[in-house]
C-alpha positions as CSV (number, residue, x, y, z in Angstrom):
1,M,22.9,-77.0,-48.9
2,F,26.3,-78.7,-48.2
3,K,26.4,-80.6,-51.5
4,N,27.6,-77.5,-53.4
5,I,30.4,-76.6,-51.0
6,I,33.7,-76.0,-52.8
7,C,36.8,-77.1,-51.0
8,P,40.4,-76.5,-51.9
9,I,41.7,-79.5,-53.9
10,S,45.0,-81.1,-54.6
11,S,46.3,-84.2,-56.2
12,E,48.0,-85.3,-53.0
13,K,46.1,-87.7,-50.6
14,V,46.4,-88.3,-46.9
15,N,45.0,-91.1,-44.7
16,S,41.7,-89.7,-43.3
17,H,42.0,-91.9,-40.2
18,V,45.4,-90.5,-39.3
19,S,44.2,-86.9,-40.0
20,R,41.1,-87.3,-37.8
21,L,43.1,-89.0,-35.0
22,T,45.7,-86.3,-35.1
23,V,43.0,-83.6,-34.7
24,F,41.4,-85.7,-31.9
25,I,44.7,-85.8,-30.0
26,Q,44.9,-82.0,-30.6
27,V,41.4,-81.7,-29.1
28,V,42.5,-83.6,-25.9
29,I,45.5,-81.3,-25.5
30,L,43.4,-78.2,-26.1
31,I,40.8,-79.2,-23.5
32,Y,43.6,-79.8,-21.0
33,F,45.0,-76.4,-21.9
34,L,41.5,-74.8,-21.3
35,I,41.3,-76.5,-17.9
36,T,44.8,-75.6,-16.7
37,L,45.7,-72.5,-18.8
38,Q,49.3,-73.7,-19.0
39,P,50.7,-72.1,-22.1
40,I,53.0,-75.0,-23.0
41,Y,50.1,-77.1,-24.2
42,L,48.8,-74.3,-26.4
43,Y,52.3,-73.7,-27.8
44,L,52.7,-77.5,-28.5
45,V,49.5,-77.7,-30.5
46,T,50.1,-74.4,-32.3
47,I,53.6,-75.4,-33.4
48,D,52.3,-78.8,-34.5
49,C,49.5,-77.1,-36.5
50,A,52.2,-74.9,-38.1
51,M,54.0,-78.0,-39.3
52,R,50.9,-79.5,-40.8
53,A,49.8,-76.1,-42.2
54,I,53.0,-75.9,-44.3
55,G,52.6,-79.5,-45.4
56,K,55.4,-80.9,-43.3
57,N,53.4,-83.7,-41.6
58,R,56.5,-85.7,-41.0
59,Y,57.7,-83.1,-38.5
60,S,54.3,-83.1,-36.7
61,L,54.6,-84.9,-33.3
62,L,50.8,-85.4,-33.1
63,N,50.6,-86.7,-36.7
64,N,53.4,-89.1,-36.0
65,I,51.7,-90.4,-32.8
66,A,48.4,-90.8,-34.8
67,S,50.2,-92.6,-37.6
68,Y,51.8,-95.0,-35.2
69,L,48.5,-95.7,-33.4
70,I,46.6,-96.2,-36.7
71,K,49.4,-98.6,-37.8
72,L,49.1,-100.5,-34.5
73,L,45.4,-100.9,-35.0
74,G,45.9,-102.2,-38.5
75,T,43.2,-99.9,-40.0
76,T,42.9,-99.9,-43.7
77,P,43.9,-96.5,-45.0
78,K,41.1,-94.2,-46.2
79,L,42.6,-91.7,-48.6
80,T,41.3,-88.2,-48.8
81,D,42.3,-84.9,-50.4
82,K,45.2,-83.2,-48.6
83,A,44.2,-79.6,-49.4
84,P,41.2,-79.3,-47.0
85,K,43.3,-80.8,-44.2
86,V,46.1,-78.3,-44.9
87,F,43.6,-75.4,-45.0
88,A,42.1,-76.5,-41.7
89,S,45.6,-76.7,-40.2
90,R,46.2,-73.1,-41.3
91,L,43.0,-72.0,-39.7
92,G,44.1,-73.9,-36.5
93,F,47.5,-72.2,-36.6
94,I,45.9,-68.8,-36.9
95,C,43.7,-69.6,-33.8
96,G,46.7,-71.0,-32.0
97,L,48.8,-67.9,-32.8
98,A,46.0,-65.6,-31.7
99,G,45.5,-67.6,-28.5
100,S,49.3,-67.7,-27.8
101,I,49.5,-63.9,-28.2
102,C,46.5,-63.4,-25.9
103,I,47.8,-65.8,-23.2
104,A,51.2,-64.0,-23.4
105,L,49.4,-60.7,-22.8
106,N,47.5,-62.2,-19.9
107,L,44.2,-61.9,-21.7
108,S,42.7,-65.1,-20.3
109,T,39.1,-64.5,-21.4
110,A,40.1,-63.8,-25.0
111,T,42.3,-66.9,-25.0
112,I,39.5,-69.1,-23.7
113,I,37.1,-67.8,-26.3
114,I,39.6,-68.3,-29.2
115,I,40.8,-71.7,-28.1
116,G,37.3,-72.8,-27.2
117,M,36.1,-72.0,-30.7
118,W,39.1,-73.8,-32.2
119,T,38.4,-76.8,-30.0
120,A,34.8,-76.9,-31.1
121,L,35.8,-76.8,-34.8
122,A,38.4,-79.5,-34.2
123,I,35.8,-81.7,-32.5
124,L,33.5,-81.3,-35.5
125,D,36.3,-82.4,-37.8
126,S,37.7,-85.3,-35.7
127,V,34.5,-86.8,-34.3
128,F,31.9,-86.0,-36.9
129,D,34.1,-85.6,-40.0
130,F,32.5,-82.2,-40.6
131,C,34.9,-79.6,-42.0
132,V,33.9,-76.0,-41.1
133,G,37.1,-75.0,-42.9
134,C,35.4,-76.0,-46.2
135,L,32.5,-73.7,-45.4
136,I,34.9,-70.9,-44.6
137,Y,36.8,-71.5,-47.8
138,N,33.6,-71.7,-49.8
139,Y,32.2,-68.4,-48.6
140,L,35.2,-66.3,-47.6
141,V,38.1,-67.4,-49.8
142,F,36.8,-68.9,-53.0
143,P,34.7,-65.9,-54.1
144,F,37.7,-63.7,-54.1
145,Y,40.1,-66.2,-55.6
146,N,37.5,-67.1,-58.3
147,N,37.3,-63.4,-59.4
148,K,41.0,-63.3,-60.3
């Protein structure tokens, strides 16, 4: 079933280890947010996702921390297509923005649901290297883009 999934593609490559560690750090912060409901942690991750969503990884604090840690570990880079990572960051930014609006409006339950879902998707990406964004792209974006 998943062998025929179409993902956005680009000629640019990123280090998969850095990308997955960045998302894992994001997961840790989001879990802390879900426990404390302190908005600053949600805002931090949302802004960081925005930087990655527009392709400005060099301005992403979490990406810079992950890059530094991967460099310290001396892990051999594993290059992967940048486009699916950018698309996933855009979906994360949308979740973060929606959660930020809900927390600002004191809608705690809605915030927990949105950020809980985002956290679950990020865990799938960072721990299991399973990109739900590719499924979303394949079934909700590509059919409309392909028809133009």
